[in-house]
mmCIF file of the N, C-alpha and C atoms, coordinates in Angstrom:
data_MODEL
# 
_entry.id   MODEL 
# 
loop_
_atom_site.group_PDB 
_atom_site.id 
_atom_site.type_symbol 
_atom_site.label_atom_id 
_atom_site.label_alt_id 
_atom_site.label_comp_id 
_atom_site.label_asym_id 
_atom_site.label_entity_id 
_atom_site.label_seq_id 
_atom_site.pdbx_PDB_ins_code 
_atom_site.Cartn_x 
_atom_site.Cartn_y 
_atom_site.Cartn_z 
_atom_site.occupancy 
_atom_site.B_iso_or_equiv 
_atom_site.pdbx_formal_charge 
_atom_site.auth_seq_id 
_atom_site.auth_comp_id 
_atom_site.auth_asym_id 
_atom_site.auth_atom_id 
_atom_site.pdbx_PDB_model_num 
ATOM 1   N N  . UNK A 1 1  ? 12.146  9.639  -17.752 1.00 0.00 ? 1  UNK A N  1 
ATOM 2   C CA . UNK A 1 1  ? 11.554  10.671 -17.022 1.00 0.00 ? 1  UNK A CA 1 
ATOM 3   C C  . UNK A 1 1  ? 11.347  11.306 -18.263 1.00 0.00 ? 1  UNK A C  1 
ATOM 4   N N  . UNK A 1 2  ? 9.499   12.266 -18.162 1.00 0.00 ? 2  UNK A N  1 
ATOM 5   C CA . UNK A 1 2  ? 9.025   12.952 -19.058 1.00 0.00 ? 2  UNK A CA 1 
ATOM 6   C C  . UNK A 1 2  ? 8.818   14.156 -18.719 1.00 0.00 ? 2  UNK A C  1 
ATOM 7   N N  . UNK A 1 3  ? 8.280   15.173 -18.768 1.00 0.00 ? 3  UNK A N  1 
ATOM 8   C CA . UNK A 1 3  ? 7.715   16.295 -19.005 1.00 0.00 ? 3  UNK A CA 1 
ATOM 9   C C  . UNK A 1 3  ? 6.195   16.372 -18.677 1.00 0.00 ? 3  UNK A C  1 
ATOM 10  N N  . UNK A 1 4  ? 5.732   17.000 -18.128 1.00 0.00 ? 4  UNK A N  1 
ATOM 11  C CA . UNK A 1 4  ? 4.559   17.790 -18.020 1.00 0.00 ? 4  UNK A CA 1 
ATOM 12  C C  . UNK A 1 4  ? 3.865   17.755 -19.789 1.00 0.00 ? 4  UNK A C  1 
ATOM 13  N N  . UNK A 1 5  ? 4.196   18.462 -20.529 1.00 0.00 ? 5  UNK A N  1 
ATOM 14  C CA . UNK A 1 5  ? 3.952   18.191 -22.238 1.00 0.00 ? 5  UNK A CA 1 
ATOM 15  C C  . UNK A 1 5  ? 3.923   17.040 -22.763 1.00 0.00 ? 5  UNK A C  1 
ATOM 16  N N  . UNK A 1 6  ? 5.016   15.957 -22.019 1.00 0.00 ? 6  UNK A N  1 
ATOM 17  C CA . UNK A 1 6  ? 5.298   14.358 -22.686 1.00 0.00 ? 6  UNK A CA 1 
ATOM 18  C C  . UNK A 1 6  ? 4.020   14.152 -22.435 1.00 0.00 ? 6  UNK A C  1 
ATOM 19  N N  . UNK A 1 7  ? 3.769   13.817 -20.912 1.00 0.00 ? 7  UNK A N  1 
ATOM 20  C CA . UNK A 1 7  ? 2.610   13.176 -20.273 1.00 0.00 ? 7  UNK A CA 1 
ATOM 21  C C  . UNK A 1 7  ? 1.256   13.415 -20.753 1.00 0.00 ? 7  UNK A C  1 
ATOM 22  N N  . UNK A 1 8  ? 0.984   14.768 -21.163 1.00 0.00 ? 8  UNK A N  1 
ATOM 23  C CA . UNK A 1 8  ? -0.337  15.227 -21.267 1.00 0.00 ? 8  UNK A CA 1 
ATOM 24  C C  . UNK A 1 8  ? -0.679  15.199 -22.714 1.00 0.00 ? 8  UNK A C  1 
ATOM 25  N N  . UNK A 1 9  ? 0.267   15.141 -23.494 1.00 0.00 ? 9  UNK A N  1 
ATOM 26  C CA . UNK A 1 9  ? 0.593   14.205 -25.283 1.00 0.00 ? 9  UNK A CA 1 
ATOM 27  C C  . UNK A 1 9  ? 0.040   12.782 -25.075 1.00 0.00 ? 9  UNK A C  1 
ATOM 28  N N  . UNK A 1 10 ? 0.847   12.198 -24.209 1.00 0.00 ? 10 UNK A N  1 
ATOM 29  C CA . UNK A 1 10 ? 0.714   10.594 -24.009 1.00 0.00 ? 10 UNK A CA 1 
ATOM 30  C C  . UNK A 1 10 ? -0.700  10.254 -23.860 1.00 0.00 ? 10 UNK A C  1 
ATOM 31  N N  . UNK A 1 11 ? -1.600  11.230 -22.759 1.00 0.00 ? 11 UNK A N  1 
ATOM 32  C CA . UNK A 1 11 ? -2.786  10.733 -22.217 1.00 0.00 ? 11 UNK A CA 1 
ATOM 33  C C  . UNK A 1 11 ? -3.600  11.325 -22.972 1.00 0.00 ? 11 UNK A C  1 
ATOM 34  N N  . UNK A 1 12 ? -3.713  12.204 -24.017 1.00 0.00 ? 12 UNK A N  1 
ATOM 35  C CA . UNK A 1 12 ? -4.758  12.651 -24.910 1.00 0.00 ? 12 UNK A CA 1 
ATOM 36  C C  . UNK A 1 12 ? -5.448  14.313 -24.270 1.00 0.00 ? 12 UNK A C  1 
ATOM 37  N N  . UNK A 1 13 ? -4.396  14.748 -23.583 1.00 0.00 ? 13 UNK A N  1 
ATOM 38  C CA . UNK A 1 13 ? -4.910  15.803 -22.263 1.00 0.00 ? 13 UNK A CA 1 
ATOM 39  C C  . UNK A 1 13 ? -4.608  17.062 -22.308 1.00 0.00 ? 13 UNK A C  1 
ATOM 40  N N  . UNK A 1 14 ? -4.487  18.037 -21.606 1.00 0.00 ? 14 UNK A N  1 
ATOM 41  C CA . UNK A 1 14 ? -4.214  19.401 -22.056 1.00 0.00 ? 14 UNK A CA 1 
ATOM 42  C C  . UNK A 1 14 ? -2.991  19.193 -20.213 1.00 0.00 ? 14 UNK A C  1 
ATOM 43  N N  . UNK A 1 15 ? -1.963  20.266 -20.422 1.00 0.00 ? 15 UNK A N  1 
ATOM 44  C CA . UNK A 1 15 ? -1.270  19.845 -19.068 1.00 0.00 ? 15 UNK A CA 1 
ATOM 45  C C  . UNK A 1 15 ? -1.580  20.658 -17.895 1.00 0.00 ? 15 UNK A C  1 
ATOM 46  N N  . UNK A 1 16 ? -2.412  21.727 -18.044 1.00 0.00 ? 16 UNK A N  1 
ATOM 47  C CA . UNK A 1 16 ? -3.327  22.236 -17.525 1.00 0.00 ? 16 UNK A CA 1 
ATOM 48  C C  . UNK A 1 16 ? -3.965  21.451 -16.607 1.00 0.00 ? 16 UNK A C  1 
ATOM 49  N N  . UNK A 1 17 ? -4.438  20.164 -16.855 1.00 0.00 ? 17 UNK A N  1 
ATOM 50  C CA . UNK A 1 17 ? -5.449  19.288 -16.245 1.00 0.00 ? 17 UNK A CA 1 
ATOM 51  C C  . UNK A 1 17 ? -4.326  18.568 -15.356 1.00 0.00 ? 17 UNK A C  1 
ATOM 52  N N  . UNK A 1 18 ? -3.308  18.065 -15.550 1.00 0.00 ? 18 UNK A N  1 
ATOM 53  C CA . UNK A 1 18 ? -2.500  17.312 -14.744 1.00 0.00 ? 18 UNK A CA 1 
ATOM 54  C C  . UNK A 1 18 ? -1.797  18.237 -13.571 1.00 0.00 ? 18 UNK A C  1 
ATOM 55  N N  . UNK A 1 19 ? -2.013  19.758 -14.266 1.00 0.00 ? 19 UNK A N  1 
ATOM 56  C CA . UNK A 1 19 ? -1.535  20.535 -12.966 1.00 0.00 ? 19 UNK A CA 1 
ATOM 57  C C  . UNK A 1 19 ? -2.557  20.697 -12.204 1.00 0.00 ? 19 UNK A C  1 
ATOM 58  N N  . UNK A 1 20 ? -3.892  20.779 -12.480 1.00 0.00 ? 20 UNK A N  1 
ATOM 59  C CA . UNK A 1 20 ? -4.993  20.923 -11.142 1.00 0.00 ? 20 UNK A CA 1 
ATOM 60  C C  . UNK A 1 20 ? -5.244  19.688 -11.022 1.00 0.00 ? 20 UNK A C  1 
ATOM 61  N N  . UNK A 1 21 ? -4.875  18.316 -11.609 1.00 0.00 ? 21 UNK A N  1 
ATOM 62  C CA . UNK A 1 21 ? -5.113  17.130 -10.570 1.00 0.00 ? 21 UNK A CA 1 
ATOM 63  C C  . UNK A 1 21 ? -3.659  17.175 -9.099  1.00 0.00 ? 21 UNK A C  1 
ATOM 64  N N  . UNK A 1 22 ? -2.280  18.101 -9.731  1.00 0.00 ? 22 UNK A N  1 
ATOM 65  C CA . UNK A 1 22 ? -1.577  18.074 -8.422  1.00 0.00 ? 22 UNK A CA 1 
ATOM 66  C C  . UNK A 1 22 ? -2.142  19.106 -7.512  1.00 0.00 ? 22 UNK A C  1 
ATOM 67  N N  . UNK A 1 23 ? -2.622  20.023 -8.039  1.00 0.00 ? 23 UNK A N  1 
ATOM 68  C CA . UNK A 1 23 ? -3.053  21.398 -7.237  1.00 0.00 ? 23 UNK A CA 1 
ATOM 69  C C  . UNK A 1 23 ? -4.203  20.493 -6.290  1.00 0.00 ? 23 UNK A C  1 
ATOM 70  N N  . UNK A 1 24 ? -5.182  19.885 -6.395  1.00 0.00 ? 24 UNK A N  1 
ATOM 71  C CA . UNK A 1 24 ? -6.456  19.248 -5.397  1.00 0.00 ? 24 UNK A CA 1 
ATOM 72  C C  . UNK A 1 24 ? -5.610  17.977 -4.933  1.00 0.00 ? 24 UNK A C  1 
ATOM 73  N N  . UNK A 1 25 ? -4.546  17.569 -5.288  1.00 0.00 ? 25 UNK A N  1 
ATOM 74  C CA . UNK A 1 25 ? -4.136  15.931 -4.675  1.00 0.00 ? 25 UNK A CA 1 
ATOM 75  C C  . UNK A 1 25 ? -4.298  14.789 -5.157  1.00 0.00 ? 25 UNK A C  1 
ATOM 76  N N  . UNK A 1 26 ? -4.559  14.986 -6.396  1.00 0.00 ? 26 UNK A N  1 
ATOM 77  C CA . UNK A 1 26 ? -5.345  13.355 -6.795  1.00 0.00 ? 26 UNK A CA 1 
ATOM 78  C C  . UNK A 1 26 ? -3.882  13.073 -7.449  1.00 0.00 ? 26 UNK A C  1 
ATOM 79  N N  . UNK A 1 27 ? -2.933  13.569 -7.754  1.00 0.00 ? 27 UNK A N  1 
ATOM 80  C CA . UNK A 1 27 ? -1.595  13.391 -8.373  1.00 0.00 ? 27 UNK A CA 1 
ATOM 81  C C  . UNK A 1 27 ? -0.027  14.181 -7.729  1.00 0.00 ? 27 UNK A C  1 
ATOM 82  N N  . UNK A 1 28 ? 0.276   13.066 -7.499  1.00 0.00 ? 28 UNK A N  1 
ATOM 83  C CA . UNK A 1 28 ? 1.687   13.667 -6.885  1.00 0.00 ? 28 UNK A CA 1 
ATOM 84  C C  . UNK A 1 28 ? 2.759   13.653 -7.987  1.00 0.00 ? 28 UNK A C  1 
ATOM 85  N N  . UNK A 1 29 ? 3.499   14.838 -7.724  1.00 0.00 ? 29 UNK A N  1 
ATOM 86  C CA . UNK A 1 29 ? 4.469   14.810 -9.090  1.00 0.00 ? 29 UNK A CA 1 
ATOM 87  C C  . UNK A 1 29 ? 5.951   15.681 -8.588  1.00 0.00 ? 29 UNK A C  1 
ATOM 88  N N  . UNK A 1 30 ? 7.039   14.701 -8.805  1.00 0.00 ? 30 UNK A N  1 
ATOM 89  C CA . UNK A 1 30 ? 8.465   15.489 -8.120  1.00 0.00 ? 30 UNK A CA 1 
ATOM 90  C C  . UNK A 1 30 ? 8.606   16.623 -8.894  1.00 0.00 ? 30 UNK A C  1 
ATOM 91  N N  . UNK A 1 31 ? 9.828   17.151 -8.273  1.00 0.00 ? 31 UNK A N  1 
ATOM 92  C CA . UNK A 1 31 ? 10.179  18.495 -8.993  1.00 0.00 ? 31 UNK A CA 1 
ATOM 93  C C  . UNK A 1 31 ? 11.824  18.498 -8.851  1.00 0.00 ? 31 UNK A C  1 
ATOM 94  N N  . UNK A 1 32 ? 12.065  18.905 -10.013 1.00 0.00 ? 32 UNK A N  1 
ATOM 95  C CA . UNK A 1 32 ? 13.550  18.799 -10.379 1.00 0.00 ? 32 UNK A CA 1 
ATOM 96  C C  . UNK A 1 32 ? 14.134  20.137 -9.498  1.00 0.00 ? 32 UNK A C  1 
ATOM 97  N N  . UNK A 1 33 ? 15.392  20.102 -9.367  1.00 0.00 ? 33 UNK A N  1 
ATOM 98  C CA . UNK A 1 33 ? 16.234  21.225 -8.921  1.00 0.00 ? 33 UNK A CA 1 
ATOM 99  C C  . UNK A 1 33 ? 15.679  22.619 -9.622  1.00 0.00 ? 33 UNK A C  1 
ATOM 100 N N  . UNK A 1 34 ? 15.166  22.758 -10.567 1.00 0.00 ? 34 UNK A N  1 
ATOM 101 C CA . UNK A 1 34 ? 14.580  24.130 -11.212 1.00 0.00 ? 34 UNK A CA 1 
ATOM 102 C C  . UNK A 1 34 ? 12.977  24.372 -10.811 1.00 0.00 ? 34 UNK A C  1 
ATOM 103 N N  . UNK A 1 35 ? 12.521  23.479 -10.138 1.00 0.00 ? 35 UNK A N  1 
ATOM 104 C CA . UNK A 1 35 ? 11.325  23.282 -10.014 1.00 0.00 ? 35 UNK A CA 1 
ATOM 105 C C  . UNK A 1 35 ? 9.965   23.002 -11.209 1.00 0.00 ? 35 UNK A C  1 
ATOM 106 N N  . UNK A 1 36 ? 10.575  22.384 -11.993 1.00 0.00 ? 36 UNK A N  1 
ATOM 107 C CA . UNK A 1 36 ? 9.932   21.698 -12.942 1.00 0.00 ? 36 UNK A CA 1 
ATOM 108 C C  . UNK A 1 36 ? 9.637   20.244 -12.685 1.00 0.00 ? 36 UNK A C  1 
ATOM 109 N N  . UNK A 1 37 ? 8.229   20.122 -13.299 1.00 0.00 ? 37 UNK A N  1 
ATOM 110 C CA . UNK A 1 37 ? 7.386   18.670 -12.632 1.00 0.00 ? 37 UNK A CA 1 
ATOM 111 C C  . UNK A 1 37 ? 8.632   17.714 -13.307 1.00 0.00 ? 37 UNK A C  1 
ATOM 112 N N  . UNK A 1 38 ? 8.805   16.415 -13.071 1.00 0.00 ? 38 UNK A N  1 
ATOM 113 C CA . UNK A 1 38 ? 9.236   15.471 -13.439 1.00 0.00 ? 38 UNK A CA 1 
ATOM 114 C C  . UNK A 1 38 ? 8.549   14.166 -13.376 1.00 0.00 ? 38 UNK A C  1 
ATOM 115 N N  . UNK A 1 39 ? 7.766   13.498 -14.655 1.00 0.00 ? 39 UNK A N  1 
ATOM 116 C CA . UNK A 1 39 ? 7.089   12.434 -14.126 1.00 0.00 ? 39 UNK A CA 1 
ATOM 117 C C  . UNK A 1 39 ? 7.920   11.208 -14.318 1.00 0.00 ? 39 UNK A C  1 
ATOM 118 N N  . UNK A 1 40 ? 8.051   10.319 -13.269 1.00 0.00 ? 40 UNK A N  1 
ATOM 119 C CA . UNK A 1 40 ? 8.944   9.117  -13.567 1.00 0.00 ? 40 UNK A CA 1 
ATOM 120 C C  . UNK A 1 40 ? 7.718   8.079  -13.780 1.00 0.00 ? 40 UNK A C  1 
ATOM 121 N N  . UNK A 1 41 ? 8.016   6.881  -14.172 1.00 0.00 ? 41 UNK A N  1 
ATOM 122 C CA . UNK A 1 41 ? 7.146   5.830  -14.484 1.00 0.00 ? 41 UNK A CA 1 
ATOM 123 C C  . UNK A 1 41 ? 6.074   5.722  -13.284 1.00 0.00 ? 41 UNK A C  1 
ATOM 124 N N  . UNK A 1 42 ? 6.184   5.842  -12.202 1.00 0.00 ? 42 UNK A N  1 
ATOM 125 C CA . UNK A 1 42 ? 5.311   5.959  -11.039 1.00 0.00 ? 42 UNK A CA 1 
ATOM 126 C C  . UNK A 1 42 ? 4.134   6.898  -11.216 1.00 0.00 ? 42 UNK A C  1 
ATOM 127 N N  . UNK A 1 43 ? 4.463   8.474  -11.644 1.00 0.00 ? 43 UNK A N  1 
ATOM 128 C CA . UNK A 1 43 ? 3.910   9.178  -12.067 1.00 0.00 ? 43 UNK A CA 1 
ATOM 129 C C  . UNK A 1 43 ? 2.991   9.065  -12.816 1.00 0.00 ? 43 UNK A C  1 
ATOM 130 N N  . UNK A 1 44 ? 3.704   8.820  -14.051 1.00 0.00 ? 44 UNK A N  1 
ATOM 131 C CA . UNK A 1 44 ? 2.782   8.509  -15.264 1.00 0.00 ? 44 UNK A CA 1 
ATOM 132 C C  . UNK A 1 44 ? 1.775   7.480  -15.073 1.00 0.00 ? 44 UNK A C  1 
ATOM 133 N N  . UNK A 1 45 ? 1.860   6.612  -14.208 1.00 0.00 ? 45 UNK A N  1 
ATOM 134 C CA . UNK A 1 45 ? 0.899   5.535  -14.054 1.00 0.00 ? 45 UNK A CA 1 
ATOM 135 C C  . UNK A 1 45 ? 0.030   5.820  -13.371 1.00 0.00 ? 45 UNK A C  1 
ATOM 136 N N  . UNK A 1 46 ? 0.063   6.858  -12.117 1.00 0.00 ? 46 UNK A N  1 
ATOM 137 C CA . UNK A 1 46 ? -0.798  7.538  -11.379 1.00 0.00 ? 46 UNK A CA 1 
ATOM 138 C C  . UNK A 1 46 ? -1.580  8.651  -12.069 1.00 0.00 ? 46 UNK A C  1 
ATOM 139 N N  . UNK A 1 47 ? -1.329  8.969  -13.041 1.00 0.00 ? 47 UNK A N  1 
ATOM 140 C CA . UNK A 1 47 ? -2.005  9.844  -14.065 1.00 0.00 ? 47 UNK A CA 1 
ATOM 141 C C  . UNK A 1 47 ? -2.703  8.936  -14.768 1.00 0.00 ? 47 UNK A C  1 
ATOM 142 N N  . UNK A 1 48 ? -2.450  8.186  -15.321 1.00 0.00 ? 48 UNK A N  1 
ATOM 143 C CA . UNK A 1 48 ? -3.094  7.126  -16.182 1.00 0.00 ? 48 UNK A CA 1 
ATOM 144 C C  . UNK A 1 48 ? -4.476  6.611  -15.508 1.00 0.00 ? 48 UNK A C  1 
ATOM 145 N N  . UNK A 1 49 ? -4.126  6.586  -14.319 1.00 0.00 ? 49 UNK A N  1 
ATOM 146 C CA . UNK A 1 49 ? -5.289  5.945  -13.238 1.00 0.00 ? 49 UNK A CA 1 
ATOM 147 C C  . UNK A 1 49 ? -6.486  6.648  -12.783 1.00 0.00 ? 49 UNK A C  1 
ATOM 148 N N  . UNK A 1 50 ? -5.552  7.962  -12.272 1.00 0.00 ? 50 UNK A N  1 
ATOM 149 C CA . UNK A 1 50 ? -6.847  9.508  -12.748 1.00 0.00 ? 50 UNK A CA 1 
ATOM 150 C C  . UNK A 1 50 ? -7.546  9.520  -13.616 1.00 0.00 ? 50 UNK A C  1 
ATOM 151 N N  . UNK A 1 51 ? -7.037  9.459  -14.643 1.00 0.00 ? 51 UNK A N  1 
ATOM 152 C CA . UNK A 1 51 ? -7.655  9.788  -16.004 1.00 0.00 ? 51 UNK A CA 1 
ATOM 153 C C  . UNK A 1 51 ? -8.950  8.392  -15.979 1.00 0.00 ? 51 UNK A C  1 
ATOM 154 N N  . UNK A 1 52 ? -8.118  7.392  -15.867 1.00 0.00 ? 52 UNK A N  1 
ATOM 155 C CA . UNK A 1 52 ? -9.552  6.422  -16.034 1.00 0.00 ? 52 UNK A CA 1 
ATOM 156 C C  . UNK A 1 52 ? -10.428 6.716  -15.196 1.00 0.00 ? 52 UNK A C  1 
ATOM 157 N N  . UNK A 1 53 ? -10.296 6.566  -13.979 1.00 0.00 ? 53 UNK A N  1 
ATOM 158 C CA . UNK A 1 53 ? -11.488 6.755  -13.017 1.00 0.00 ? 53 UNK A CA 1 
ATOM 159 C C  . UNK A 1 53 ? -12.436 7.906  -13.076 1.00 0.00 ? 53 UNK A C  1 
ATOM 160 N N  . UNK A 1 54 ? -11.598 9.175  -13.694 1.00 0.00 ? 54 UNK A N  1 
ATOM 161 C CA . UNK A 1 54 ? -12.629 10.335 -14.390 1.00 0.00 ? 54 UNK A CA 1 
ATOM 162 C C  . UNK A 1 54 ? -13.060 9.921  -15.464 1.00 0.00 ? 54 UNK A C  1 
ATOM 163 N N  . UNK A 1 55 ? -12.943 9.179  -16.617 1.00 0.00 ? 55 UNK A N  1 
ATOM 164 C CA . UNK A 1 55 ? -13.559 8.680  -17.637 1.00 0.00 ? 55 UNK A CA 1 
ATOM 165 C C  . UNK A 1 55 ? -14.711 7.812  -16.986 1.00 0.00 ? 55 UNK A C  1 
ATOM 166 N N  . UNK A 1 56 ? -14.605 6.918  -16.188 1.00 0.00 ? 56 UNK A N  1 
ATOM 167 C CA . UNK A 1 56 ? -15.501 5.993  -15.860 1.00 0.00 ? 56 UNK A CA 1 
ATOM 168 C C  . UNK A 1 56 ? -16.822 6.939  -15.164 1.00 0.00 ? 56 UNK A C  1 
ATOM 169 N N  . UNK A 1 57 ? -16.664 8.075  -14.569 1.00 0.00 ? 57 UNK A N  1 
ATOM 170 C CA . UNK A 1 57 ? -17.685 9.118  -14.117 1.00 0.00 ? 57 UNK A CA 1 
ATOM 171 C C  . UNK A 1 57 ? -17.147 9.287  -12.586 1.00 0.00 ? 57 UNK A C  1 
ATOM 172 N N  . UNK A 1 58 ? -15.949 9.193  -12.174 1.00 0.00 ? 58 UNK A N  1 
ATOM 173 C CA . UNK A 1 58 ? -15.753 9.514  -10.658 1.00 0.00 ? 58 UNK A CA 1 
ATOM 174 C C  . UNK A 1 58 ? -15.287 10.867 -10.415 1.00 0.00 ? 58 UNK A C  1 
ATOM 175 N N  . UNK A 1 59 ? -15.919 11.898 -9.346  1.00 0.00 ? 59 UNK A N  1 
ATOM 176 C CA . UNK A 1 59 ? -15.808 13.318 -9.714  1.00 0.00 ? 59 UNK A CA 1 
ATOM 177 C C  . UNK A 1 59 ? -14.480 13.247 -8.890  1.00 0.00 ? 59 UNK A C  1 
ATOM 178 N N  . UNK A 1 60 ? -14.020 14.431 -9.262  1.00 0.00 ? 60 UNK A N  1 
ATOM 179 C CA . UNK A 1 60 ? -12.413 14.546 -8.810  1.00 0.00 ? 60 UNK A CA 1 
ATOM 180 C C  . UNK A 1 60 ? -12.348 14.134 -7.457  1.00 0.00 ? 60 UNK A C  1 
ATOM 181 N N  . UNK A 1 61 ? -13.309 14.853 -6.397  1.00 0.00 ? 61 UNK A N  1 
ATOM 182 C CA . UNK A 1 61 ? -12.943 14.705 -5.054  1.00 0.00 ? 61 UNK A CA 1 
ATOM 183 C C  . UNK A 1 61 ? -12.830 13.039 -4.815  1.00 0.00 ? 61 UNK A C  1 
ATOM 184 N N  . UNK A 1 62 ? -13.627 12.458 -5.391  1.00 0.00 ? 62 UNK A N  1 
ATOM 185 C CA . UNK A 1 62 ? -13.818 10.870 -5.441  1.00 0.00 ? 62 UNK A CA 1 
ATOM 186 C C  . UNK A 1 62 ? -12.653 10.284 -5.717  1.00 0.00 ? 62 UNK A C  1 
ATOM 187 N N  . UNK A 1 63 ? -11.956 10.778 -6.967  1.00 0.00 ? 63 UNK A N  1 
ATOM 188 C CA . UNK A 1 63 ? -10.769 10.042 -7.561  1.00 0.00 ? 63 UNK A CA 1 
ATOM 189 C C  . UNK A 1 63 ? -9.681  10.585 -6.550  1.00 0.00 ? 63 UNK A C  1 
ATOM 190 N N  . UNK A 1 64 ? -9.516  11.984 -5.862  1.00 0.00 ? 64 UNK A N  1 
ATOM 191 C CA . UNK A 1 64 ? -8.453  12.278 -5.339  1.00 0.00 ? 64 UNK A CA 1 
ATOM 192 C C  . UNK A 1 64 ? -8.644  11.403 -3.686  1.00 0.00 ? 64 UNK A C  1 
ATOM 193 N N  . UNK A 1 65 ? -9.655  10.816 -2.983  1.00 0.00 ? 65 UNK A N  1 
ATOM 194 C CA . UNK A 1 65 ? -9.935  10.292 -2.129  1.00 0.00 ? 65 UNK A CA 1 
ATOM 195 C C  . UNK A 1 65 ? -9.525  8.991  -2.325  1.00 0.00 ? 65 UNK A C  1 
ATOM 196 N N  . UNK A 1 66 ? -9.704  8.354  -3.529  1.00 0.00 ? 66 UNK A N  1 
ATOM 197 C CA . UNK A 1 66 ? -9.401  6.809  -4.198  1.00 0.00 ? 66 UNK A CA 1 
ATOM 198 C C  . UNK A 1 66 ? -7.699  6.662  -4.235  1.00 0.00 ? 66 UNK A C  1 
ATOM 199 N N  . UNK A 1 67 ? -7.748  7.990  -4.464  1.00 0.00 ? 67 UNK A N  1 
ATOM 200 C CA . UNK A 1 67 ? -5.767  7.991  -4.839  1.00 0.00 ? 67 UNK A CA 1 
ATOM 201 C C  . UNK A 1 67 ? -5.056  7.829  -3.495  1.00 0.00 ? 67 UNK A C  1 
ATOM 202 N N  . UNK A 1 68 ? -5.545  8.595  -2.183  1.00 0.00 ? 68 UNK A N  1 
ATOM 203 C CA . UNK A 1 68 ? -5.344  8.817  -0.935  1.00 0.00 ? 68 UNK A CA 1 
ATOM 204 C C  . UNK A 1 68 ? -5.215  7.379  -0.464  1.00 0.00 ? 68 UNK A C  1 
ATOM 205 N N  . UNK A 1 69 ? -6.148  6.563  -0.611  1.00 0.00 ? 69 UNK A N  1 
ATOM 206 C CA . UNK A 1 69 ? -6.478  5.470  -0.016  1.00 0.00 ? 69 UNK A CA 1 
ATOM 207 C C  . UNK A 1 69 ? -5.310  4.265  -0.724  1.00 0.00 ? 69 UNK A C  1 
ATOM 208 N N  . UNK A 1 70 ? -5.241  4.658  -1.878  1.00 0.00 ? 70 UNK A N  1 
ATOM 209 C CA . UNK A 1 70 ? -4.041  3.919  -3.003  1.00 0.00 ? 70 UNK A CA 1 
ATOM 210 C C  . UNK A 1 70 ? -2.802  4.328  -2.246  1.00 0.00 ? 70 UNK A C  1 
ATOM 211 N N  . UNK A 1 71 ? -1.914  5.251  -1.982  1.00 0.00 ? 71 UNK A N  1 
ATOM 212 C CA . UNK A 1 71 ? -1.045  5.443  -1.475  1.00 0.00 ? 71 UNK A CA 1 
ATOM 213 C C  . UNK A 1 71 ? -0.589  5.214  -0.350  1.00 0.00 ? 71 UNK A C  1 
ATOM 214 N N  . UNK A 1 72 ? -1.959  5.121  0.558   1.00 0.00 ? 72 UNK A N  1 
ATOM 215 C CA . UNK A 1 72 ? -1.484  4.471  1.945   1.00 0.00 ? 72 UNK A CA 1 
ATOM 216 C C  . UNK A 1 72 ? -1.358  2.951  2.049   1.00 0.00 ? 72 UNK A C  1 
ATOM 217 N N  . UNK A 1 73 ? -2.146  2.266  0.964   1.00 0.00 ? 73 UNK A N  1 
ATOM 218 C CA . UNK A 1 73 ? -2.097  1.057  0.697   1.00 0.00 ? 73 UNK A CA 1 
ATOM 219 C C  . UNK A 1 73 ? -0.813  0.552  0.195   1.00 0.00 ? 73 UNK A C  1 
ATOM 220 N N  . UNK A 1 74 ? -0.104  1.188  -0.371  1.00 0.00 ? 74 UNK A N  1 
ATOM 221 C CA . UNK A 1 74 ? 1.165   1.005  -1.257  1.00 0.00 ? 74 UNK A CA 1 
ATOM 222 C C  . UNK A 1 74 ? 2.493   1.881  -0.454  1.00 0.00 ? 74 UNK A C  1 
ATOM 223 N N  . UNK A 1 75 ? 2.468   2.396  0.324   1.00 0.00 ? 75 UNK A N  1 
ATOM 224 C CA . UNK A 1 75 ? 3.326   3.062  1.394   1.00 0.00 ? 75 UNK A CA 1 
ATOM 225 C C  . UNK A 1 75 ? 4.105   2.308  2.298   1.00 0.00 ? 75 UNK A C  1 
ATOM 226 N N  . UNK A 1 76 ? 5.545   2.144  2.381   1.00 0.00 ? 76 UNK A N  1 
ATOM 227 C CA . UNK A 1 76 ? 6.120   0.867  2.909   1.00 0.00 ? 76 UNK A CA 1 
ATOM 228 C C  . UNK A 1 76 ? 5.924   0.948  4.466   1.00 0.00 ? 76 UNK A C  1 
ATOM 229 N N  . UNK A 1 77 ? 5.991   0.218  5.297   1.00 0.00 ? 77 UNK A N  1 
ATOM 230 C CA . UNK A 1 77 ? 5.627   -0.180 7.020   1.00 0.00 ? 77 UNK A CA 1 
ATOM 231 C C  . UNK A 1 77 ? 6.929   0.389  7.422   1.00 0.00 ? 77 UNK A C  1 
# 
């Protein structure tokens, strides 16, 4: 488990970027009992994927739609 600061540092971005991605629905992050974001391996990989998609030129709405499709494909039946 990682904090938002640790994930931001690992990805080379600011923490507010991760918060924004979460706000617009491109990223889903679990919260602990105190309301702090907790990044498990899945959330870190999701953030890494969002970053890659942004870097290849997708807009944030396009990334959000792609992540929603990805989530639906990986949801257990």
